[in-house]
N, CA, C and O atoms as a Maestro MAE file, in Angstrom:
{
 s_m_m2io_version
 :::
 2.0.0
}

f_m_ct {
 s_m_title
 :::
 protein
 m_atom[336] {
  # First column is atom index #
  i_m_mmod_type
  r_m_x_coord
  r_m_y_coord
  r_m_z_coord
  i_m_residue_number
  s_m_chain_name
  s_m_pdb_residue_name
  s_m_pdb_atom_name
  i_m_atomic_number
  :::
  1 25 19.859 106.531 96.917 1 A "MET " " N  " 7
  2 3 20.139 105.858 95.673 1 A "MET " " CA " 6
  3 2 19.455 106.620 94.549 1 A "MET " " C  " 6
  4 15 18.300 107.024 94.684 1 A "MET " " O  " 8
  5 25 20.150 106.816 93.458 2 A "VAL " " N  " 7
  6 3 19.633 107.567 92.327 2 A "VAL " " CA " 6
  7 2 18.773 106.650 91.488 2 A "VAL " " C  " 6
  8 15 19.229 105.574 91.100 2 A "VAL " " O  " 8
  9 25 17.509 107.048 91.185 3 A "PRO " " N  " 7
  10 3 16.662 106.179 90.371 3 A "PRO " " CA " 6
  11 2 17.141 106.160 88.926 3 A "PRO " " C  " 6
  12 15 17.705 107.133 88.428 3 A "PRO " " O  " 8
  13 25 16.903 105.026 88.262 4 A "LEU " " N  " 7
  14 3 17.236 104.933 86.845 4 A "LEU " " CA " 6
  15 2 16.275 105.798 86.046 4 A "LEU " " C  " 6
  16 15 15.091 105.868 86.374 4 A "LEU " " O  " 8
  17 25 16.766 106.458 85.003 5 A "PRO " " N  " 7
  18 3 15.869 107.227 84.149 5 A "PRO " " CA " 6
  19 2 14.865 106.299 83.472 5 A "PRO " " C  " 6
  20 15 15.126 105.110 83.287 5 A "PRO " " O  " 8
  21 25 13.722 106.857 83.109 6 A "HIS " " N  " 7
  22 3 12.681 106.076 82.447 6 A "HIS " " CA " 6
  23 2 13.188 105.575 81.100 6 A "HIS " " C  " 6
  24 15 13.716 106.355 80.308 6 A "HIS " " O  " 8
  25 25 13.034 104.289 80.837 7 A "VAL " " N  " 7
  26 3 13.475 103.688 79.575 7 A "VAL " " CA " 6
  27 2 12.236 103.377 78.746 7 A "VAL " " C  " 6
  28 15 11.294 102.752 79.232 7 A "VAL " " O  " 8
  29 25 12.245 103.813 77.505 8 A "GLN " " N  " 7
  30 3 11.131 103.542 76.605 8 A "GLN " " CA " 6
  31 2 11.026 102.040 76.349 8 A "GLN " " C  " 6
  32 15 12.056 101.377 76.219 8 A "GLN " " O  " 8
  33 25 9.810 101.478 76.272 9 A "PRO " " N  " 7
  34 3 9.654 100.041 76.075 9 A "PRO " " CA " 6
  35 2 10.250 99.532 74.771 9 A "PRO " " C  " 6
  36 15 10.607 98.357 74.682 9 A "PRO " " O  " 8
  37 25 10.369 100.393 73.744 10 A "ASN " " N  " 7
  38 3 10.878 99.930 72.463 10 A "ASN " " CA " 6
  39 2 12.404 100.034 72.355 10 A "ASN " " C  " 6
  40 15 12.956 99.844 71.270 10 A "ASN " " O  " 8
  41 25 13.089 100.332 73.458 11 A "CYS " " N  " 7
  42 3 14.554 100.406 73.434 11 A "CYS " " CA " 6
  43 2 15.118 99.007 73.240 11 A "CYS " " C  " 6
  44 15 14.574 98.028 73.750 11 A "CYS " " O  " 8
  45 25 16.201 98.926 72.507 12 A "ASN " " N  " 7
  46 3 16.805 97.607 72.336 12 A "ASN " " CA " 6
  47 2 17.640 97.256 73.555 12 A "ASN " " C  " 6
  48 15 17.899 98.110 74.403 12 A "ASN " " O  " 8
  49 25 18.054 96.022 73.644 13 A "ARG " " N  " 7
  50 3 18.772 95.514 74.806 13 A "ARG " " CA " 6
  51 2 20.109 96.220 74.996 13 A "ARG " " C  " 6
  52 15 20.513 96.478 76.130 13 A "ARG " " O  " 8
  53 25 20.807 96.539 73.894 14 A "LYS " " N  " 7
  54 3 22.118 97.144 73.994 14 A "LYS " " CA " 6
  55 2 22.038 98.529 74.646 14 A "LYS " " C  " 6
  56 15 22.885 98.860 75.476 14 A "LYS " " O  " 8
  57 25 21.041 99.343 74.288 15 A "SER " " N  " 7
  58 3 20.937 100.675 74.886 15 A "SER " " CA " 6
  59 2 20.571 100.578 76.362 15 A "SER " " C  " 6
  60 15 21.021 101.404 77.157 15 A "SER " " O  " 8
  61 25 19.774 99.598 76.745 16 A "THR " " N  " 7
  62 3 19.430 99.393 78.161 16 A "THR " " CA " 6
  63 2 20.677 98.980 78.942 16 A "THR " " C  " 6
  64 15 20.889 99.437 80.065 16 A "THR " " O  " 8
  65 25 21.497 98.118 78.349 17 A "GLN " " N  " 7
  66 3 22.734 97.713 79.008 17 A "GLN " " CA " 6
  67 2 23.670 98.902 79.167 17 A "GLN " " C  " 6
  68 15 24.339 99.027 80.192 17 A "GLN " " O  " 8
  69 25 23.725 99.773 78.170 18 A "LEU " " N  " 7
  70 3 24.563 100.964 78.234 18 A "LEU " " CA " 6
  71 2 24.080 101.891 79.350 18 A "LEU " " C  " 6
  72 15 24.888 102.463 80.081 18 A "LEU " " O  " 8
  73 25 22.776 102.035 79.473 19 A "LEU " " N  " 7
  74 3 22.198 102.870 80.525 19 A "LEU " " CA " 6
  75 2 22.579 102.333 81.900 19 A "LEU " " C  " 6
  76 15 22.958 103.098 82.786 19 A "LEU " " O  " 8
  77 25 22.479 101.022 82.077 20 A "HIS " " N  " 7
  78 3 22.858 100.408 83.354 20 A "HIS " " CA " 6
  79 2 24.349 100.591 83.621 20 A "HIS " " C  " 6
  80 15 24.747 100.818 84.764 20 A "HIS " " O  " 8
  81 25 25.178 100.496 82.583 21 A "PHE " " N  " 7
  82 3 26.619 100.696 82.736 21 A "PHE " " CA " 6
  83 2 26.906 102.100 83.264 21 A "PHE " " C  " 6
  84 15 27.690 102.257 84.200 21 A "PHE " " O  " 8
  85 25 26.280 103.125 82.673 22 A "PHE " " N  " 7
  86 3 26.504 104.496 83.116 22 A "PHE " " CA " 6
  87 2 26.000 104.708 84.541 22 A "PHE " " C  " 6
  88 15 26.635 105.409 85.329 22 A "PHE " " O  " 8
  89 25 24.867 104.106 84.869 23 A "TYR " " N  " 7
  90 3 24.320 104.226 86.219 23 A "TYR " " CA " 6
  91 2 25.291 103.642 87.238 23 A "TYR " " C  " 6
  92 15 25.620 104.304 88.223 23 A "TYR " " O  " 8
  93 25 25.750 102.424 87.020 24 A "TYR " " N  " 7
  94 3 26.637 101.778 87.978 24 A "TYR " " CA " 6
  95 2 28.022 102.412 87.991 24 A "TYR " " C  " 6
  96 15 28.678 102.427 89.033 24 A "TYR " " O  " 8
  97 25 28.480 102.939 86.852 25 A "SER " " N  " 7
  98 3 29.764 103.634 86.823 25 A "SER " " CA " 6
  99 2 29.715 104.873 87.707 25 A "SER " " C  " 6
  100 15 30.652 105.135 88.461 25 A "SER " " O  " 8
  101 25 28.627 105.639 87.619 26 A "SER " " N  " 7
  102 3 28.527 106.842 88.450 26 A "SER " " CA " 6
  103 2 28.340 106.473 89.918 26 A "SER " " C  " 6
  104 15 28.823 107.188 90.796 26 A "SER " " O  " 8
  105 25 27.652 105.378 90.196 27 A "LEU " " N  " 7
  106 3 27.496 104.920 91.577 27 A "LEU " " CA " 6
  107 2 28.848 104.528 92.162 27 A "LEU " " C  " 6
  108 15 29.147 104.869 93.307 27 A "LEU " " O  " 8
  109 25 29.660 103.824 91.400 28 A "ILE " " N  " 7
  110 3 30.986 103.423 91.857 28 A "ILE " " CA " 6
  111 2 31.866 104.655 92.075 28 A "ILE " " C  " 6
  112 15 32.618 104.712 93.048 28 A "ILE " " O  " 8
  113 25 31.779 105.639 91.178 29 A "ALA " " N  " 7
  114 3 32.562 106.867 91.335 29 A "ALA " " CA " 6
  115 2 32.152 107.607 92.602 29 A "ALA " " C  " 6
  116 15 33.005 108.148 93.306 29 A "ALA " " O  " 8
  117 25 30.848 107.637 92.900 30 A "PHE " " N  " 7
  118 3 30.348 108.298 94.108 30 A "PHE " " CA " 6
  119 2 30.879 107.597 95.357 30 A "PHE " " C  " 6
  120 15 31.347 108.259 96.284 30 A "PHE " " O  " 8
  121 25 30.813 106.295 95.389 31 A "ILE " " N  " 7
  122 3 31.298 105.536 96.549 31 A "ILE " " CA " 6
  123 2 32.802 105.744 96.724 31 A "ILE " " C  " 6
  124 15 33.282 105.879 97.849 31 A "ILE " " O  " 8
  125 25 33.542 105.769 95.624 32 A "ALA " " N  " 7
  126 3 34.986 105.992 95.702 32 A "ALA " " CA " 6
  127 2 35.288 107.380 96.252 32 A "ALA " " C  " 6
  128 15 36.234 107.539 97.025 32 A "ALA " " O  " 8
  129 25 34.510 108.384 95.873 33 A "SER " " N  " 7
  130 3 34.760 109.741 96.373 33 A "SER " " CA " 6
  131 2 34.470 109.837 97.866 33 A "SER " " C  " 6
  132 15 35.169 110.553 98.584 33 A "SER " " O  " 8
  133 25 33.462 109.137 98.338 34 A "ILE " " N  " 7
  134 3 33.159 109.125 99.779 34 A "ILE " " CA " 6
  135 2 34.283 108.418 100.534 34 A "ILE " " C  " 6
  136 15 34.689 108.856 101.610 34 A "ILE " " O  " 8
  137 25 34.773 107.342 99.972 35 A "HIS " " N  " 7
  138 3 35.816 106.559 100.631 35 A "HIS " " CA " 6
  139 2 37.100 107.379 100.820 35 A "HIS " " C  " 6
  140 15 37.845 107.157 101.774 35 A "HIS " " O  " 8
  141 25 37.352 108.323 99.911 36 A "ARG " " N  " 7
  142 3 38.568 109.130 99.995 36 A "ARG " " CA " 6
  143 2 38.471 110.236 101.041 36 A "ARG " " C  " 6
  144 15 39.491 110.816 101.414 36 A "ARG " " O  " 8
  145 25 37.275 110.537 101.516 37 A "LEU " " N  " 7
  146 3 37.133 111.604 102.505 37 A "LEU " " CA " 6
  147 2 37.824 111.221 103.811 37 A "LEU " " C  " 6
  148 15 37.773 110.071 104.247 37 A "LEU " " O  " 8
  149 25 38.460 112.195 104.412 38 A "HIS " " N  " 7
  150 3 39.131 111.981 105.683 38 A "HIS " " CA " 6
  151 2 38.409 112.812 106.734 38 A "HIS " " C  " 6
  152 15 38.276 114.028 106.591 38 A "HIS " " O  " 8
  153 25 37.953 112.164 107.771 39 A "GLU " " N  " 7
  154 3 37.305 112.889 108.856 39 A "GLU " " CA " 6
  155 2 38.360 113.283 109.874 39 A "GLU " " C  " 6
  156 15 39.080 112.425 110.386 39 A "GLU " " O  " 8
  157 25 38.461 114.580 110.176 40 A "PRO " " N  " 7
  158 3 39.487 115.035 111.116 40 A "PRO " " CA " 6
  159 2 39.279 114.438 112.500 40 A "PRO " " C  " 6
  160 15 38.153 114.166 112.914 40 A "PRO " " O  " 8
  161 25 40.382 114.240 113.201 41 A "SER " " N  " 7
  162 3 40.298 113.673 114.543 41 A "SER " " CA " 6
  163 2 40.592 114.718 115.620 41 A "SER " " C  " 6
  164 15 40.554 114.410 116.811 41 A "SER " " O  " 8
  165 25 40.884 115.956 115.201 42 A "SER " " N  " 7
  166 3 41.157 116.994 116.189 42 A "SER " " CA " 6
  167 2 40.669 118.350 115.666 42 A "SER " " C  " 6
  168 15 40.448 118.535 114.469 42 A "SER " " O  " 8
  169 25 40.515 119.271 116.583 43 A "TYR " " N  " 7
  170 3 40.107 120.630 116.221 43 A "TYR " " CA " 6
  171 2 41.167 121.286 115.338 43 A "TYR " " C  " 6
  172 15 40.839 122.020 114.406 43 A "TYR " " O  " 8
  173 25 42.412 121.024 115.630 44 A "ARG " " N  " 7
  174 3 43.502 121.608 114.844 44 A "ARG " " CA " 6
  175 2 43.398 121.207 113.366 44 A "ARG " " C  " 6
  176 15 43.619 122.033 112.481 44 A "ARG " " O  " 8
  177 25 43.062 119.939 113.103 45 A "GLU " " N  " 7
  178 3 42.884 119.507 111.717 45 A "GLU " " CA " 6
  179 2 41.727 120.240 111.046 45 A "GLU " " C  " 6
  180 15 41.804 120.589 109.868 45 A "GLU " " O  " 8
  181 25 40.667 120.469 111.793 46 A "VAL " " N  " 7
  182 3 39.486 121.142 111.241 46 A "VAL " " CA " 6
  183 2 39.808 122.578 110.855 46 A "VAL " " C  " 6
  184 15 39.461 123.012 109.756 46 A "VAL " " O  " 8
  185 25 40.458 123.315 111.730 47 A "VAL " " N  " 7
  186 3 40.709 124.729 111.450 47 A "VAL " " CA " 6
  187 2 41.733 124.925 110.336 47 A "VAL " " C  " 6
  188 15 41.841 126.025 109.795 47 A "VAL " " O  " 8
  189 25 42.478 123.895 109.986 48 A "CYS " " N  " 7
  190 3 43.453 124.006 108.897 48 A "CYS " " CA " 6
  191 2 42.869 123.590 107.550 48 A "CYS " " C  " 6
  192 15 43.542 123.712 106.526 48 A "CYS " " O  " 8
  193 25 41.639 123.103 107.532 49 A "ASP " " N  " 7
  194 3 41.038 122.604 106.293 49 A "ASP " " CA " 6
  195 2 39.874 123.502 105.869 49 A "ASP " " C  " 6
  196 15 38.849 123.535 106.551 49 A "ASP " " O  " 8
  197 25 40.009 124.232 104.757 50 A "PRO " " N  " 7
  198 3 38.947 125.136 104.309 50 A "PRO " " CA " 6
  199 2 37.622 124.419 104.033 50 A "PRO " " C  " 6
  200 15 36.558 125.015 104.203 50 A "PRO " " O  " 8
  201 25 37.667 123.160 103.614 51 A "LEU " " N  " 7
  202 3 36.451 122.405 103.355 51 A "LEU " " CA " 6
  203 2 35.644 122.223 104.639 51 A "LEU " " C  " 6
  204 15 34.424 122.388 104.644 51 A "LEU " " O  " 8
  205 25 36.336 121.881 105.729 52 A "TRP " " N  " 7
  206 3 35.655 121.702 107.009 52 A "TRP " " CA " 6
  207 2 35.216 123.039 107.587 52 A "TRP " " C  " 6
  208 15 34.161 123.120 108.216 52 A "TRP " " O  " 8
  209 25 36.003 124.085 107.388 53 A "GLN " " N  " 7
  210 3 35.601 125.413 107.861 53 A "GLN " " CA " 6
  211 2 34.289 125.828 107.192 53 A "GLN " " C  " 6
  212 15 33.398 126.373 107.842 53 A "GLN " " O  " 8
  213 25 34.182 125.567 105.904 54 A "ASN " " N  " 7
  214 3 32.961 125.887 105.172 54 A "ASN " " CA " 6
  215 2 31.777 125.065 105.691 54 A "ASN " " C  " 6
  216 15 30.666 125.582 105.813 54 A "ASN " " O  " 8
  217 25 32.014 123.793 105.995 55 A "ALA " " N  " 7
  218 3 30.958 122.934 106.528 55 A "ALA " " CA " 6
  219 2 30.453 123.464 107.872 55 A "ALA " " C  " 6
  220 15 29.253 123.430 108.142 55 A "ALA " " O  " 8
  221 25 31.361 123.949 108.708 56 A "ILE " " N  " 7
  222 3 30.975 124.503 110.013 56 A "ILE " " CA " 6
  223 2 30.098 125.746 109.821 56 A "ILE " " C  " 6
  224 15 29.065 125.898 110.473 56 A "ILE " " O  " 8
  225 25 30.524 126.618 108.928 57 A "VAL " " N  " 7
  226 3 29.759 127.845 108.680 57 A "VAL " " CA " 6
  227 2 28.358 127.509 108.159 57 A "VAL " " C  " 6
  228 15 27.371 128.088 108.612 57 A "VAL " " O  " 8
  229 25 28.272 126.575 107.208 58 A "GLU " " N  " 7
  230 3 26.966 126.175 106.668 58 A "GLU " " CA " 6
  231 2 26.069 125.589 107.754 58 A "GLU " " C  " 6
  232 15 24.872 125.873 107.795 58 A "GLU " " O  " 8
  233 25 26.641 124.780 108.622 59 A "GLU " " N  " 7
  234 3 25.854 124.174 109.704 59 A "GLU " " CA " 6
  235 2 25.338 125.238 110.672 59 A "GLU " " C  " 6
  236 15 24.179 125.196 111.084 59 A "GLU " " O  " 8
  237 25 26.197 126.189 111.034 60 A "LEU " " N  " 7
  238 3 25.770 127.253 111.941 60 A "LEU " " CA " 6
  239 2 24.682 128.126 111.317 60 A "LEU " " C  " 6
  240 15 23.746 128.541 112.000 60 A "LEU " " O  " 8
  241 25 24.808 128.403 110.022 61 A "ILE " " N  " 7
  242 3 23.772 129.175 109.331 61 A "ILE " " CA " 6
  243 2 22.453 128.417 109.335 61 A "ILE " " C  " 6
  244 15 21.402 129.008 109.584 61 A "ILE " " O  " 8
  245 25 22.494 127.116 109.062 62 A "ALA " " N  " 7
  246 3 21.277 126.306 109.055 62 A "ALA " " CA " 6
  247 2 20.633 126.271 110.439 62 A "ALA " " C  " 6
  248 15 19.412 126.381 110.553 62 A "ALA " " O  " 8
  249 25 21.433 126.121 111.487 63 A "LEU " " N  " 7
  250 3 20.888 126.119 112.852 63 A "LEU " " CA " 6
  251 2 20.248 127.461 113.183 63 A "LEU " " C  " 6
  252 15 19.204 127.504 113.835 63 A "LEU " " O  " 8
  253 25 20.857 128.545 112.745 64 A "HIS " " N  " 7
  254 3 20.312 129.878 113.000 64 A "HIS " " CA " 6
  255 2 19.000 130.088 112.229 64 A "HIS " " C  " 6
  256 15 18.034 130.618 112.779 64 A "HIS " " O  " 8
  257 25 18.969 129.676 110.968 65 A "GLN " " N  " 7
  258 3 17.775 129.877 110.140 65 A "GLN " " CA " 6
  259 2 16.589 129.053 110.618 65 A "GLN " " C  " 6
  260 15 15.445 129.474 110.448 65 A "GLN " " O  " 8
  261 25 16.833 127.894 111.209 66 A "THR " " N  " 7
  262 3 15.741 127.052 111.697 66 A "THR " " CA " 6
  263 2 15.397 127.343 113.155 66 A "THR " " C  " 6
  264 15 14.556 126.671 113.753 66 A "THR " " O  " 8
  265 25 16.056 128.349 113.714 67 A "HIS " " N  " 7
  266 3 15.815 128.753 115.119 67 A "HIS " " CA " 6
  267 2 15.968 127.565 116.064 67 A "HIS " " C  " 6
  268 15 15.166 127.373 116.978 67 A "HIS " " O  " 8
  269 25 17.018 126.767 115.826 68 A "THR " " N  " 7
  270 3 17.297 125.615 116.685 68 A "THR " " CA " 6
  271 2 17.633 126.059 118.095 68 A "THR " " C  " 6
  272 15 17.255 125.400 119.063 68 A "THR " " O  " 8
  273 25 18.332 127.162 118.216 69 A "TRP " " N  " 7
  274 3 18.672 127.730 119.520 69 A "TRP " " CA " 6
  275 2 18.849 129.224 119.370 69 A "TRP " " C  " 6
  276 15 19.014 129.734 118.262 69 A "TRP " " O  " 8
  277 25 18.813 129.910 120.473 70 A "ASP " " N  " 7
  278 3 19.027 131.354 120.493 70 A "ASP " " CA " 6
  279 2 20.165 131.671 121.456 70 A "ASP " " C  " 6
  280 15 20.290 131.037 122.504 70 A "ASP " " O  " 8
  281 25 20.992 132.649 121.103 71 A "LEU " " N  " 7
  282 3 22.034 133.112 122.006 71 A "LEU " " CA " 6
  283 2 21.415 134.101 122.978 71 A "LEU " " C  " 6
  284 15 20.756 135.058 122.569 71 A "LEU " " O  " 8
  285 25 21.627 133.868 124.254 72 A "VAL " " N  " 7
  286 3 21.077 134.748 125.282 72 A "VAL " " CA " 6
  287 2 22.181 135.086 126.284 72 A "VAL " " C  " 6
  288 15 23.220 134.427 126.323 72 A "VAL " " O  " 8
  289 25 21.949 136.093 127.072 73 A "GLN " " N  " 7
  290 3 22.891 136.467 128.131 73 A "GLN " " CA " 6
  291 2 22.818 135.433 129.257 73 A "GLN " " C  " 6
  292 15 21.742 134.958 129.620 73 A "GLN " " O  " 8
  293 25 23.974 135.104 129.788 74 A "LEU " " N  " 7
  294 3 24.049 134.188 130.917 74 A "LEU " " CA " 6
  295 2 23.575 134.932 132.166 74 A "LEU " " C  " 6
  296 15 23.990 136.068 132.398 74 A "LEU " " O  " 8
  297 25 22.709 134.308 132.974 75 A "PRO " " N  " 7
  298 3 22.259 134.981 134.197 75 A "PRO " " CA " 6
  299 2 23.439 135.300 135.120 75 A "PRO " " C  " 6
  300 15 24.463 134.619 135.075 75 A "PRO " " O  " 8
  301 25 23.300 136.319 135.942 76 A "PRO " " N  " 7
  302 3 24.383 136.693 136.861 76 A "PRO " " CA " 6
  303 2 24.784 135.517 137.764 76 A "PRO " " C  " 6
  304 15 23.939 134.731 138.193 76 A "PRO " " O  " 8
  305 25 26.068 135.418 138.037 77 A "ARG " " N  " 7
  306 3 26.655 134.402 138.918 77 A "ARG " " CA " 6
  307 2 26.427 132.965 138.435 77 A "ARG " " C  " 6
  308 15 26.457 132.035 139.242 77 A "ARG " " O  " 8
  309 25 26.199 132.773 137.135 78 A "LYS " " N  " 7
  310 3 26.040 131.420 136.568 78 A "LYS " " CA " 6
  311 2 27.176 131.159 135.594 78 A "LYS " " C  " 6
  312 15 27.657 132.066 134.914 78 A "LYS " " O  " 8
  313 25 27.593 129.904 135.542 79 A "ARG " " N  " 7
  314 3 28.666 129.510 134.623 79 A "ARG " " CA " 6
  315 2 28.087 128.632 133.527 79 A "ARG " " C  " 6
  316 15 27.184 127.834 133.778 79 A "ARG " " O  " 8
  317 25 28.603 128.777 132.315 80 A "PRO " " N  " 7
  318 3 28.092 127.932 131.217 80 A "PRO " " CA " 6
  319 2 28.500 126.472 131.404 80 A "PRO " " C  " 6
  320 15 29.512 126.167 132.035 80 A "PRO " " O  " 8
  321 25 27.699 125.592 130.847 81 A "ILE " " N  " 7
  322 3 27.989 124.162 130.893 81 A "ILE " " CA " 6
  323 2 28.939 123.860 129.747 81 A "ILE " " C  " 6
  324 15 28.703 124.292 128.618 81 A "ILE " " O  " 8
  325 25 29.990 123.138 130.017 82 A "GLY " " N  " 7
  326 3 30.932 122.754 128.975 82 A "GLY " " CA " 6
  327 2 30.396 121.615 128.130 82 A "GLY " " C  " 6
  328 15 29.447 120.940 128.529 82 A "GLY " " O  " 8
  329 25 30.984 121.398 126.986 83 A "SER " " N  " 7
  330 3 30.608 120.277 126.139 83 A "SER " " CA " 6
  331 2 31.834 119.772 125.395 83 A "SER " " C  " 6
  332 15 32.844 120.466 125.287 83 A "SER " " O  " 8
  333 25 31.729 118.571 124.895 84 A "ARG " " N  " 7
  334 3 32.828 117.965 124.118 84 A "ARG " " CA " 6
  335 2 32.275 117.329 122.893 84 A "ARG " " C  " 6
  336 15 33.025 116.761 122.099 84 A "ARG " " O  " 8
  :::
 }
 m_bond[335] {
  # First column is bond index #
  i_m_from
  i_m_to
  i_m_order
  :::
  1 1 2 1
  2 2 3 1
  3 3 4 2
  4 3 5 1
  5 5 6 1
  6 6 7 1
  7 7 8 2
  8 7 9 1
  9 9 10 1
  10 10 11 1
  11 11 12 2
  12 11 13 1
  13 13 14 1
  14 14 15 1
  15 15 16 2
  16 15 17 1
  17 17 18 1
  18 18 19 1
  19 19 20 2
  20 19 21 1
  21 21 22 1
  22 22 23 1
  23 23 24 2
  24 23 25 1
  25 25 26 1
  26 26 27 1
  27 27 28 2
  28 27 29 1
  29 29 30 1
  30 30 31 1
  31 31 32 2
  32 31 33 1
  33 33 34 1
  34 34 35 1
  35 35 36 2
  36 35 37 1
  37 37 38 1
  38 38 39 1
  39 39 40 2
  40 39 41 1
  41 41 42 1
  42 42 43 1
  43 43 44 2
  44 43 45 1
  45 45 46 1
  46 46 47 1
  47 47 48 2
  48 47 49 1
  49 49 50 1
  50 50 51 1
  51 51 52 2
  52 51 53 1
  53 53 54 1
  54 54 55 1
  55 55 56 2
  56 55 57 1
  57 57 58 1
  58 58 59 1
  59 59 60 2
  60 59 61 1
  61 61 62 1
  62 62 63 1
  63 63 64 2
  64 63 65 1
  65 65 66 1
  66 66 67 1
  67 67 68 2
  68 67 69 1
  69 69 70 1
  70 70 71 1
  71 71 72 2
  72 71 73 1
  73 73 74 1
  74 74 75 1
  75 75 76 2
  76 75 77 1
  77 77 78 1
  78 78 79 1
  79 79 80 2
  80 79 81 1
  81 81 82 1
  82 82 83 1
  83 83 84 2
  84 83 85 1
  85 85 86 1
  86 86 87 1
  87 87 88 2
  88 87 89 1
  89 89 90 1
  90 90 91 1
  91 91 92 2
  92 91 93 1
  93 93 94 1
  94 94 95 1
  95 95 96 2
  96 95 97 1
  97 97 98 1
  98 98 99 1
  99 99 100 2
  100 99 101 1
  101 101 102 1
  102 102 103 1
  103 103 104 2
  104 103 105 1
  105 105 106 1
  106 106 107 1
  107 107 108 2
  108 107 109 1
  109 109 110 1
  110 110 111 1
  111 111 112 2
  112 111 113 1
  113 113 114 1
  114 114 115 1
  115 115 116 2
  116 115 117 1
  117 117 118 1
  118 118 119 1
  119 119 120 2
  120 119 121 1
  121 121 122 1
  122 122 123 1
  123 123 124 2
  124 123 125 1
  125 125 126 1
  126 126 127 1
  127 127 128 2
  128 127 129 1
  129 129 130 1
  130 130 131 1
  131 131 132 2
  132 131 133 1
  133 133 134 1
  134 134 135 1
  135 135 136 2
  136 135 137 1
  137 137 138 1
  138 138 139 1
  139 139 140 2
  140 139 141 1
  141 141 142 1
  142 142 143 1
  143 143 144 2
  144 143 145 1
  145 145 146 1
  146 146 147 1
  147 147 148 2
  148 147 149 1
  149 149 150 1
  150 150 151 1
  151 151 152 2
  152 151 153 1
  153 153 154 1
  154 154 155 1
  155 155 156 2
  156 155 157 1
  157 157 158 1
  158 158 159 1
  159 159 160 2
  160 159 161 1
  161 161 162 1
  162 162 163 1
  163 163 164 2
  164 163 165 1
  165 165 166 1
  166 166 167 1
  167 167 168 2
  168 167 169 1
  169 169 170 1
  170 170 171 1
  171 171 172 2
  172 171 173 1
  173 173 174 1
  174 174 175 1
  175 175 176 2
  176 175 177 1
  177 177 178 1
  178 178 179 1
  179 179 180 2
  180 179 181 1
  181 181 182 1
  182 182 183 1
  183 183 184 2
  184 183 185 1
  185 185 186 1
  186 186 187 1
  187 187 188 2
  188 187 189 1
  189 189 190 1
  190 190 191 1
  191 191 192 2
  192 191 193 1
  193 193 194 1
  194 194 195 1
  195 195 196 2
  196 195 197 1
  197 197 198 1
  198 198 199 1
  199 199 200 2
  200 199 201 1
  201 201 202 1
  202 202 203 1
  203 203 204 2
  204 203 205 1
  205 205 206 1
  206 206 207 1
  207 207 208 2
  208 207 209 1
  209 209 210 1
  210 210 211 1
  211 211 212 2
  212 211 213 1
  213 213 214 1
  214 214 215 1
  215 215 216 2
  216 215 217 1
  217 217 218 1
  218 218 219 1
  219 219 220 2
  220 219 221 1
  221 221 222 1
  222 222 223 1
  223 223 224 2
  224 223 225 1
  225 225 226 1
  226 226 227 1
  227 227 228 2
  228 227 229 1
  229 229 230 1
  230 230 231 1
  231 231 232 2
  232 231 233 1
  233 233 234 1
  234 234 235 1
  235 235 236 2
  236 235 237 1
  237 237 238 1
  238 238 239 1
  239 239 240 2
  240 239 241 1
  241 241 242 1
  242 242 243 1
  243 243 244 2
  244 243 245 1
  245 245 246 1
  246 246 247 1
  247 247 248 2
  248 247 249 1
  249 249 250 1
  250 250 251 1
  251 251 252 2
  252 251 253 1
  253 253 254 1
  254 254 255 1
  255 255 256 2
  256 255 257 1
  257 257 258 1
  258 258 259 1
  259 259 260 2
  260 259 261 1
  261 261 262 1
  262 262 263 1
  263 263 264 2
  264 263 265 1
  265 265 266 1
  266 266 267 1
  267 267 268 2
  268 267 269 1
  269 269 270 1
  270 270 271 1
  271 271 272 2
  272 271 273 1
  273 273 274 1
  274 274 275 1
  275 275 276 2
  276 275 277 1
  277 277 278 1
  278 278 279 1
  279 279 280 2
  280 279 281 1
  281 281 282 1
  282 282 283 1
  283 283 284 2
  284 283 285 1
  285 285 286 1
  286 286 287 1
  287 287 288 2
  288 287 289 1
  289 289 290 1
  290 290 291 1
  291 291 292 2
  292 291 293 1
  293 293 294 1
  294 294 295 1
  295 295 296 2
  296 295 297 1
  297 297 298 1
  298 298 299 1
  299 299 300 2
  300 299 301 1
  301 301 302 1
  302 302 303 1
  303 303 304 2
  304 303 305 1
  305 305 306 1
  306 306 307 1
  307 307 308 2
  308 307 309 1
  309 309 310 1
  310 310 311 1
  311 311 312 2
  312 311 313 1
  313 313 314 1
  314 314 315 1
  315 315 316 2
  316 315 317 1
  317 317 318 1
  318 318 319 1
  319 319 320 2
  320 319 321 1
  321 321 322 1
  322 322 323 1
  323 323 324 2
  324 323 325 1
  325 325 326 1
  326 326 327 1
  327 327 328 2
  328 327 329 1
  329 329 330 1
  330 330 331 1
  331 331 332 2
  332 331 333 1
  333 333 334 1
  334 334 335 1
  335 335 336 2
  :::
 }
}
């Protein structure tokens, strides 16, 4: 939640009401923008959407930069574990 900006004590009531109006208007706009987002239900939808492709790249970069995991060679005669 975005905090309200500091209001000077000598502000009149009308300017405070205007400040609250702008705060709640932007909050409503933010909620409306989230509501319009569509989460893909398949891999095919993801690869066709540049927004999701960018999100995947950003996530992989973040995982690499934080050393969450390292890519290593699979030991001989071992198979990787699948995931879904």
